[in-house]
C-alpha positions in Angstrom: -36.3 -41.1 18.1 -37.5 -37.6 18.9 -36.8 -35.1 21.6 -39.1 -33.7 24.2 -42.5 -32.6 23.1 -42.1 -34.6 19.9 -39.5 -32.3 18.4 -37.0 -33.7 15.9 -33.4 -33.9 17.0 -30.7 -31.8 15.3 -27.2 -33.2 14.8 -23.8 -32.6 13.3 -21.7 -35.1 11.3 -17.9 -35.0 11.3 -15.7 -37.1 9.0 -18.9 -37.7 7.2 -17.7 -39.5 4.1 -20.6 -40.1 1.7 -23.1 -40.2 4.6 -23.4 -44.0 5.1 -24.0 -43.6 8.9 -26.8 -41.1 8.2 -28.8 -43.5 6.0 -31.7 -44.1 8.4 -31.4 -41.1 10.7 -34.2 -39.0 9.2 -36.6 -42.0 9.6 -36.1 -41.9 13.3 -36.4 -38.2 13.8 -32.8 -36.9 13.4 -31.8 -34.2 11.1 -28.1 -33.5 10.3 -27.9 -29.8 9.9 -24.2 -29.5 9.1 -21.6 -32.1 8.0 -17.9 -32.0 7.3 -15.8 -34.1 4.9 -12.2 -33.7 3.8 -12.4 -35.3 0.3 -14.4 -33.3 -2.2 -15.8 -36.2 -4.2 -17.3 -37.8 -1.1 -18.6 -34.5 0.1 -20.3 -33.9 -3.2 -22.0 -37.3 -3.0 -23.1 -36.6 0.5 -24.7 -33.3 -0.6 -26.4 -35.2 -3.4 -27.9 -37.7 -0.9 -28.7 -35.0 1.8 -29.5 -31.7 0.0 -31.0 -30.2 3.2 -27.7 -30.6 5.2 -25.0 -27.9 5.0 -21.8 -29.6 3.8 -18.5 -28.0 4.8 -15.6 -29.3 2.7 -12.1 -29.2 4.1 -9.7 -30.3 6.9 -11.4 -30.0 10.3 -8.0 -28.8 11.7 -8.2 -25.7 9.5 -9.6 -22.8 11.6 -11.7 -21.5 8.7 -13.3 -24.9 8.3 -14.1 -25.1 12.0 -15.5 -21.5 12.0 -17.7 -22.5 9.0 -19.0 -25.5 10.9 -19.7 -23.6 14.1 -21.5 -20.9 12.1 -24.2 -23.4 11.2 -24.5 -25.0 14.6 -27.4 -23.7 16.7 -28.0 -24.2 20.4 -30.6 -26.8 19.5 -28.0 -29.3 18.2 -28.1 -32.4 20.6 -26.2 -35.0 18.6 -22.6 -35.3 17.4 -22.0 -38.1 14.9 -18.2 -38.7 14.5 -16.6 -41.4 12.3 -12.9 -40.5 12.2 -10.2 -42.5 10.5 -9.8 -45.9 12.1 -6.3 -45.7 13.5 -7.5 -44.8 16.9 -9.9 -47.8 17.1 -7.9 -50.3 15.0 -7.0 -53.7 16.4 -3.4 -52.6 15.9 -3.8 -49.2 17.5 -2.6 -48.1 21.0 -4.1 -44.6 21.0 -6.1 -43.1 23.8 -9.8 -44.0 23.9 -12.5 -41.4 23.3 -13.6 -41.7 26.9 -10.0 -41.0 28.1 -9.9 -37.9 26.0 -13.3 -36.6 27.1 -12.6 -37.3 30.7 -9.3 -35.5 30.7 -10.9 -32.4 29.2 -14.4 -32.3 30.6 -14.6 -34.4 33.8 -14.5 -31.3 36.0 -17.7 -30.0 34.4 -19.6 -33.1 33.1 -20.2 -36.7 34.1 -18.7 -38.6 31.1 -20.0 -42.1 30.5 -19.7 -44.4 27.5 -20.4 -47.9 26.2 -19.5 -50.0 23.2 -22.5 -51.3 21.3 -22.4 -54.0 18.6 -24.8 -53.7 15.7 -25.3 -57.5 15.7 -27.3 -57.1 18.9 -29.8 -54.8 17.3 -31.1 -56.9 14.5 -28.5 -56.1 11.8 -28.4 -58.9 9.3 -24.7 -58.9 8.8 -24.4 -62.6 7.9 -27.2 -62.7 5.4 -25.3 -63.3 2.1 -25.4 -67.1 1.9 -28.5 -67.0 -0.3 -26.5 -65.3 -3.2 -25.0 -67.4 -6.0 -21.3 -68.4 -5.6 -18.9 -66.3 -7.7 -15.2 -66.7 -8.5 -12.8 -63.9 -9.3 -14.0 -61.9 -12.3 -17.4 -63.7 -12.6 -20.7 -61.9 -13.0 -24.3 -62.8 -12.2 -27.8 -61.6 -13.2 -28.4 -60.0 -9.8 -27.8 -56.3 -9.7 -24.4 -55.3 -8.2 -23.5 -59.0 -7.6 -20.3 -59.4 -9.6 -16.8 -60.0 -8.6 -13.8 -57.8 -9.5 -10.9 -59.7 -11.0 -8.1 -60.5 -8.5 -4.4 -61.3 -8.8 -4.2 -65.0 -9.8 -1.6 -65.6 -7.0 -4.0 -64.2 -4.4 -6.8 -66.3 -5.8 -4.8 -69.5 -5.5 -3.9 -68.7 -1.9 -7.5 -68.1 -1.0 -8.8 -71.2 -2.7 -6.7 -73.1 -0.2 -7.7 -71.1 2.8 -10.6 -72.4 5.0 -13.5 -70.2 6.2 -12.5 -67.8 8.9 -8.7 -68.3 8.4 -5.8 -66.3 7.0 -3.8 -67.5 4.0 -0.7 -66.7 6.1 -1.4 -69.9 8.0 -1.1 -72.1 4.9 2.0 -74.2 4.8 2.2 -74.1 1.0 -0.4 -71.8 -0.6 0.5 -68.6 1.3 0.5 -65.1 -0.2 3.4 -64.7 -2.6 5.2 -62.0 -4.6 5.9 -62.4 -8.3 9.2 -64.1 -7.5 7.3 -66.6 -5.2 8.8 -65.1 -2.0 6.3 -65.0 0.9 4.6 -61.7 1.5 4.9 -60.3 5.0 1.6 -59.2 6.5 -0.8 -59.2 9.5 -2.9 -62.2 10.7 -6.1 -60.4 9.8 -5.2 -59.9 6.1 -5.7 -62.4 3.3 -8.4 -63.7 5.5 -11.8 -65.1 5.0 -14.8 -64.0 7.0 -16.9 -66.4 9.1 -20.4 -67.5 8.1 -21.7 -67.5 11.7 -20.3 -64.1 12.8 -21.1 -60.5 11.8 -19.0 -59.1 9.0 -15.9 -57.2 10.1 -16.0 -53.4 9.6 -15.9 -52.5 5.9 -13.1 -50.1 4.9 -12.1 -48.2 1.8 -9.9 -51.2 0.8 -12.8 -53.6 1.0 -12.1 -54.7 -2.6 -8.5 -55.8 -1.8 -7.8 -59.4 -0.8 -4.7 -58.3 1.0 -6.5 -55.9 3.3 -8.4 -56.3 6.6 -10.8 -59.4 6.8 -12.1 -58.9 3.3 -12.5 -62.3 1.7 -15.8 -64.1 1.2 -16.3 -67.0 3.8 -16.4 -69.5 1.0 -17.6 -73.2 1.1 -15.5 -76.4 1.0 -15.6 -78.0 -2.5 -15.3 -81.7 -3.3 -11.7 -81.2 -4.5 -10.7 -79.9 -1.1 -10.4 -76.2 -2.1 -12.8 -73.4 -1.1 -15.2 -71.5 -3.3 -15.5 -67.7 -3.7 -11.8 -66.8 -3.5 -12.7 -63.1 -3.8 -13.7 -60.0 -1.9 -17.4 -59.2 -1.4 -19.5 -57.9 -4.3 -21.2 -54.5 -4.1 -24.5 -56.3 -3.5 -23.0 -58.2 -0.6 -21.3 -55.1 0.8 -24.7 -53.3 0.9 -26.2 -56.2 2.8 -23.5 -56.5 5.5 -23.5 -52.7 5.9 -27.3 -52.7 6.4 -27.8 -50.4 3.4 -30.7 -50.5 1.0 -29.9 -52.7 -2.1 -31.4 -50.0 -4.4 
């Protein structure tokens, strides 16, 4: 992707994190000239990955931070890449959509249009982890980054009895429990296995937590009636479903 006359496109990245969204931009002709991230450790990693981008660390609501960002934005910037916290687009959220916000503010000057695109429609191999060896909680393999973190034994038992694509909260007996065996209260999309034949749900900062959003490996039915891979995805699997390079 290049602009008119073959020029590269300049962009700005807000809520940049470690720069995951920018992984392939340079290859298609986009240069991020300035980025902003609140958390310093993430910002430092971003700067390591993208040394030619100006990283502004701090809260974007801070006037000094906004001024610093604007100082590095030229009139040639044509792209704004924004990946804010997920509350506004959460399945549980009721906030205004981005289009509503933009229309309310700019519809008198601009024609604001938008669409929702799904990466699965553009060749993203988000279901391509079935070739990897099965692992249980705490197990390792000879494949780089393919090892499972140890999980709470109670959670492991619950997930062993949870079919592919289902939540352990629907189990009549082996549901998520506290130490005193009382049932944990939670949402239908937690303690949940992914589906083999669907793209992976969005990965979050809690992707290593069984009790968080759609995080558990799809698993396979075993002869004893339980399901394999009662664990979250390994780093290797996370890289694949996020369309990131394994190395």
